[in-house]
N, C-alpha and C positions, 0 to 999 in steps of 0.2 A: 841742805833741807829733809824735811818729813821722807817723801821717798825716797830720795839717797841710803837715809838711816835706814829703813823697812828694807831695803832691797840688800845693801850690807848685810844685815841682821839675819834675813830670810837665807843669803847667801854662807854667809858662817856656821847657820843651822843643818845647812844642805851637807857643808863639808863634813863636818860634824857627824853628822850621821853616816857618810858615806865611809869615814875614818875610821869610825866604831865597826860598821860591817866589814872593813878590809882587816881590822886589827882581829877580827874574832876568825875570819877564815884562814890568816897567814899565821894568829896564834900570837900575835906581839899588842897583846891587850894592858900589860904593864908597862912599856913602852909609851904607848897613847895614853893612859891615864898621868903618866908624869909629864908629858908634854901640853895634855889640858888643864891638871892643876898648875902647872907654870904658866900658862897662858891666863887664866884664874887670879894667881896670885898678882901676874905684872899687871894685871888690869887694873886691879885695886890698887895697887901700889903710882900707876899712870895717872888715874882721877885724882888721887892724893897730892900729887905734885902738882898737878895742872893747877888744885885748887889753891893750894899753897903758894905758887910762882903768882896767881892771878889774884890771890886775895878776893878768890870767892866761890861761892857752892858752883858746882857743878851735875847735872846729871850723871849720878855711878858714885857718886863720894860717898852716901851712906851704904850702899850695898857694898861696895867696894871694902870700904873699913871695916864691916860689919860681918859681912858674909865672903867675898872673894878670899881677902887677904888670909882670914883666919882658917877657912877651908883649904883654900890649895895650899898653902902650908902644911897646915895637918894633913892631906893628902900624901904629900911632899915628905913628909917626917913616914906617916906609915907604908910609902913605896920604897926608903932609900936603900934596906936591903933585899927587896925582891929582884937584885938583878948586880950583873958587874957594876964595877964603878964607871967606868968608859961607856956602858951603855945609858947607863942613868944619865952621865954629864949630857950625851949626847941628846936624848930626848929632853933634857932641861935646855939646850944651846936651840932645838928646834924650837920649843916653847917658846921661850925669850923671843927669837929673831921673828916668829909669826905675831907677840905683841907689838912689835917695834914696825912691822909691816902695817898692822891696822891702825896703831898711832896714826904712823905716817898719811895713810888716807883718812883718817880724821881730820888730821890739821891742815892736808892739802885741800879739803872739801870738795875734790875731784878736779881742780885746778891743773892745768900741766903750765909747762915753761918752757917758750921757744927759746931757744940758742940765739 
């Protein structure tokens, strides 16, 4: 629903702002940038895969292809040498995990399944 979308989008913005505050405070801005660039690129890929799989347009497809994927990948390339490989890959993995959680929430539509 529109209300659920608005709530989840607002929650995402609040969490990102909190992450930026914490990253500045504890000096892990590059790590957070890698994480957020990964989420951005993965979001674009997710919308693209969904459109291909369903053979239909979905909101986020055009912005994903034209903005999120190129900007996310560009950011990841720029940040590649800013930290150790292990730290970079950890931030990348966390970004992928965040996008997977967001995708699962979007697909579930808030439904829970009883066992």
